[in-house]
C-alpha positions in Angstrom: 0.0 0.0 0.0 1.6 3.3 -1.1 1.7 6.4 1.0 1.2 9.9 -0.3 1.3 13.4 1.3 -1.1 16.0 -0.2 -2.2 19.6 0.4 -3.0 19.6 4.1 -1.2 16.4 4.7 -3.9 13.9 3.7 -3.6 10.9 1.5 -7.0 11.0 -0.1 -9.3 8.4 -1.6 -11.2 10.0 -4.5 -14.3 9.0 -6.4 -14.0 6.5 -9.2 -15.4 7.0 -12.7 -19.0 8.1 -12.9 -21.0 10.5 -10.8 -19.0 12.4 -8.3 -19.9 12.2 -4.7 -20.4 8.7 -3.6 -21.8 10.2 -0.4 -25.1 8.6 -1.1 -23.9 5.8 -3.2 -21.4 3.0 -2.4 -18.6 2.6 -5.0 -16.9 -0.8 -4.9 -14.1 0.4 -7.2 -12.6 2.7 -4.6 -8.9 2.2 -3.9 -7.9 2.9 -0.3 -4.5 4.4 0.5 -2.7 5.2 3.8 -3.4 8.5 5.6 0.0 10.0 6.5 -0.8 13.3 8.2 -4.1 15.1 8.9 -3.9 18.8 9.3 -6.6 21.0 10.8 -7.2 24.7 10.8 -8.9 25.7 14.0 -10.5 29.0 15.0 -11.0 29.7 18.7 -13.2 32.6 19.8 -15.0 34.0 22.8 -18.7 34.9 22.9 -18.1 38.3 21.3 -16.2 36.8 18.4 -12.7 37.9 19.7 -9.9 35.4 18.7 -8.3 33.6 21.6 -4.5 33.7 21.3 -1.7 32.1 23.3 -3.0 28.6 23.5 -0.6 25.6 23.7 -0.7 22.3 21.9 -1.8 20.6 25.2 -4.8 22.8 25.3 -6.3 21.0 22.3 -7.9 17.5 22.4 -8.3 15.8 19.0 -10.4 12.7 18.6 -10.9 10.7 15.3 -13.7 8.2 15.4 -13.5 8.2 19.2 -9.7 7.4 19.0 -7.6 10.0 20.8 -4.9 11.6 18.7 -1.6 13.3 19.5 -0.7 16.7 18.1 2.3 16.3 15.8 2.7 19.9 14.5 1.5 23.2 15.9 1.2 26.7 14.5 -0.5 29.8 15.9 -1.7 32.4 13.5 1.0 33.0 11.0 3.8 31.9 13.2 6.3 29.2 12.4 5.3 25.5 12.4 6.7 23.6 15.3 7.2 19.8 15.0 6.3 18.1 18.2 6.3 14.4 17.1 8.1 12.5 14.4 6.3 10.0 12.2 7.0 7.3 14.7 5.2 9.3 17.4 8.3 10.2 19.4 8.8 13.8 20.7 11.1 16.0 18.9 13.6 18.6 20.2 11.3 21.3 19.1 8.6 20.2 21.5 10.8 21.0 24.4 11.6 24.5 23.0 7.9 25.2 22.3 6.8 24.2 25.8 9.2 26.7 27.4 8.6 29.6 25.0 4.8 29.8 24.8 2.7 32.1 27.0 1.3 30.5 30.1 -2.2 32.0 29.7 -4.3 32.7 26.6 -5.2 36.2 25.5 -7.8 37.8 23.2 -7.4 39.6 19.9 -10.3 41.6 18.6 -11.4 41.2 15.0 -9.2 43.4 12.8 -6.2 43.0 15.1 -3.0 42.3 13.1 -1.4 38.9 13.6 1.8 39.2 11.6 2.6 38.3 8.0 0.1 35.9 6.4 1.2 32.7 4.7 -1.9 31.3 3.1 -2.8 30.2 -0.4 -6.0 32.0 -1.2 -8.2 31.3 -4.2 -10.8 34.0 -5.0 -13.7 32.6 -7.0 -15.6 35.5 -8.5 -19.2 35.2 -9.8 -19.2 36.8 -13.3 -22.5 35.4 -14.3 -25.5 37.5 -15.3 -26.5 37.6 -11.7 -23.7 40.1 -11.2 -24.6 42.7 -13.8 -25.9 45.4 -11.5 -23.2 45.3 -8.9 -20.2 44.2 -11.0 -18.0 47.3 -10.5 -18.7 47.4 -6.7 -17.8 43.7 -6.5 -14.5 44.3 -8.3 -13.7 47.2 -5.9 -14.4 44.9 -2.8 -12.2 42.1 -4.2 -9.4 44.6 -5.0 -9.4 46.0 -1.5 -9.3 42.5 -0.1 -6.2 41.7 -2.3 -4.4 44.8 -1.1 -5.1 44.0 2.5 -3.4 40.6 2.4 0.2 41.1 3.5 3.2 38.9 3.9 4.0 35.8 2.0 0.5 34.8 1.0 -0.2 33.8 -2.6 -3.4 34.7 -4.3 -5.2 33.3 -7.3 -8.2 34.8 -9.1 -10.7 32.5 -10.8 -14.0 33.6 -12.2 -17.1 31.6 -13.2 -20.3 31.9 -15.1 -21.2 28.8 -17.1 -17.4 27.9 -17.3 -14.5 28.4 -15.0 -11.8 30.9 -16.0 -8.5 30.7 -14.2 -7.8 34.4 -14.7 -4.5 34.3 -12.8 -2.9 31.4 -11.0 -1.3 31.6 -7.5 1.2 34.4 -7.3 2.5 36.8 -4.6 2.5 39.6 -7.2 -0.5 41.7 -6.0 -0.4 44.0 -9.1 -0.9 41.1 -11.4 -3.9 39.9 -9.4 -5.4 43.4 -9.3 -5.0 43.8 -13.1 -6.8 40.4 -13.4 -9.7 41.7 -11.3 -10.2 44.6 -13.7 -10.1 42.4 -16.7 -13.1 40.3 -15.7 -16.4 40.7 -17.6 -19.9 39.6 -16.8 -21.1 36.4 -18.5 -24.1 34.2 -18.7 -25.5 31.4 -16.4 -24.0 30.5 -13.0 -22.4 27.1 -12.6 -21.0 27.8 -9.1 -20.6 24.3 -7.9 -18.8 23.1 -11.1 -16.4 26.0 -10.7 -15.9 25.5 -7.0 -15.3 21.7 -7.5 -12.4 22.5 -9.9 -11.0 25.2 -7.6 -11.0 22.7 -4.7 -9.1 20.2 -6.9 -6.5 22.9 -7.8 -6.1 23.8 -4.1 -5.7 20.1 -3.1 -2.3 20.0 -4.8 -0.9 22.5 -2.3 0.6 22.2 1.2 0.0 24.6 4.0 -3.0 26.7 4.9 -5.3 27.1 1.9 -8.7 28.7 1.5 -11.3 29.5 -1.2 -13.1 32.8 -1.0 -16.3 32.7 -3.1 -18.1 35.9 -4.1 -21.5 35.0 -5.4 -24.4 37.2 -6.3 -27.0 34.5 -6.8 -28.0 30.8 -6.8 -26.5 28.2 -9.0 -28.5 27.4 -12.2 -26.1 25.5 -14.4 -23.9 23.0 -12.4 -23.8 19.3 -13.0 -22.5 18.3 -9.6 -24.3 18.7 -6.3 -23.0 21.0 -3.6 -22.7 18.1 -1.1 -20.0 16.5 -3.2 -18.1 19.7 -3.4 -18.3 20.2 0.4 -17.1 16.7 1.1 -14.1 17.0 -1.2 -13.2 20.3 0.4 -13.4 18.7 3.8 -11.3 15.7 2.8 -8.6 17.9 1.3 -8.5 20.4 4.2 -9.6 23.3 2.1 -11.5 26.1 3.9 -14.4 27.7 2.0 -15.7 31.2 2.8 -18.8 32.3 1.1 -19.7 36.0 0.5 -23.1 36.4 -1.1 -25.6 39.2 -1.6 -29.1 40.0 -0.7 -30.2 38.4 -4.0 -28.8 35.0 -3.0 -30.0 35.4 0.6 -33.6 35.8 -0.8 -33.3 32.2 -2.2 -33.7 29.9 0.9 -32.1 26.9 -0.7 -28.9 28.8 -1.7 -28.7 30.4 1.7 -28.8 27.0 3.4 -26.3 25.4 1.1 -23.8 28.3 1.4 -24.0 28.1 5.2 -23.7 24.3 5.4 -20.8 24.2 3.0 -18.8 26.9 4.7 -19.4 25.5 8.2 -18.5 21.9 7.1 -15.1 23.1 5.9 -14.3 25.4 8.9 -15.2 28.6 7.1 -18.0 31.1 7.3 -20.8 32.4 5.2 -21.6 36.1 4.8 -24.7 37.8 3.3 -24.0 41.4 2.3 -26.7 43.9 1.9 -24.4 46.7 0.5 -20.9 47.2 -0.8 -19.9 48.3 2.7 -21.0 44.9 4.0 -19.0 43.2 1.3 -15.8 45.0 2.4 -16.5 44.1 6.0 -16.9 40.4 5.0 -13.6 40.4 3.2 -11.9 42.0 6.2 -13.4 39.4 8.5 -12.0 36.6 6.3 -8.5 38.2 6.3 -8.6 38.3 10.1 -9.8 34.7 10.4 -7.0 33.4 8.2 -4.5 35.3 10.3 -5.7 33.9 13.6 -6.2 30.3 12.9 -4.3 27.6 14.8 -2.9 24.9 12.6 -2.7 21.4 14.2 -1.7 18.1 12.6 -1.6 14.5 13.8 -0.5 11.1 12.6 -3.8 9.0 12.8 -3.7 6.1 15.2 -4.7 2.7 13.6 -8.2 3.0 12.4 -10.0 0.3 10.4 -12.6 2.7 9.1 -12.0 3.1 5.3 -14.8 5.6 4.8 -15.8 8.8 6.5 -13.8 9.6 9.6 -15.3 12.0 12.2 -13.0 14.5 13.9 -13.7 16.3 17.1 -11.5 19.1 18.5 -12.1 20.3 22.0 -10.3 22.6 24.5 -8.9 21.0 27.6 -9.2 22.7 31.0 -12.1 24.2 32.9 -11.0 27.8 32.1 -11.1 27.1 28.4 -14.6 25.7 28.2 -16.1 29.1 27.7 -14.5 29.5 24.2 -15.8 28.2 20.9 -13.9 26.0 18.5 -14.5 26.0 14.7 -12.9 23.5 12.3 -13.9 20.8 9.8 -15.6 17.8 11.4 -14.1 15.0 9.4 -12.7 13.6 6.1 -13.1 10.7 3.7 -10.3 8.5 2.4 -10.1 9.3 -1.3 -8.3 8.0 -4.4 -5.3 10.1 -5.5 -6.1 10.5 -9.1 -9.1 12.7 -8.5 -6.8 15.3 -7.0 -5.2 15.9 -10.3 -5.9 19.4 -11.7 -9.4 19.4 -13.0 -10.5 19.8 -16.6 -13.7 21.6 -17.4 -16.8 19.4 -16.9 -18.5 18.1 -20.0 -22.2 18.3 -20.5 -22.8 14.9 -18.9 -22.9 13.4 -15.4 -19.4 12.0 -15.9 -16.2 14.0 -15.2 -13.4 13.3 -17.7 -10.2 11.6 -16.7 -7.7 14.2 -15.4 -4.5 14.7 -17.4 -1.4 12.9 -16.0 
């Protein structure tokens, strides 16, 4: 059985030929591979939404399918990654240094508080369908401000979608290039949000480190061939955070509202419904702050015979920490490696083409 390491440290089992998703259908052709490292992005907040800082690795309890796990790597905000355990489960020299250097008590950081240079891979997925005609320029302005606000070593990609996905600019740390790409976008026709989001997740799955997709949508999906549940599960299984920013037009459509909220929550992200361009700017600022204050934890899974969906629970340890709230993804599915290859555009059928090797 071969071992692989992917984006957020998962060796993934992907769906076989045919309809994506398998969440409601069993596929006997699945090939299972070993999970090497599972990485979690965890937000910890108080009742007012302030971020809790200064937590230690031992303040977190990770359980996978009721099996306790040990934190192998730890990172707070945009600080350095500290390796606590080697692949055999033995403590490293860094674990001793970390224990002596971290603050003894947690603190609070209000939303909007800087947390040092950012080091995320951020994909912006911009709705350029006919739903966006009326607010197109305002949307471009909000996205441009978001791009300018991301400092440090982060890389940004701009994708747009209407009926098809357009990779306007791939990941780069050249902000000027991305800003020019924003201004080059034009409004299109129907909205195939879930098709475009699926392909964006597949692109993000090739990366290591913290990664997120920020979706700006002005309306419901009316042209996709894949269900949103399949997209959400793939994002969960590849450790990709999805943030959704939508407008009042989408909020007025109850089904889209529920889907956007479920999808973002399942991946550890958030959904925002903006009633004005000011709300859009505030939503982008909130996402920037969230990425800057996440704890990144990873673990080598203990032996687990479950070859399907694995539930993950993350809790804080200690009476004084029970008042805080934890947000992260709640599990992953073992998937087949080939589906993580960069995606080709979906054909007008229920079958996705084989990815290029």
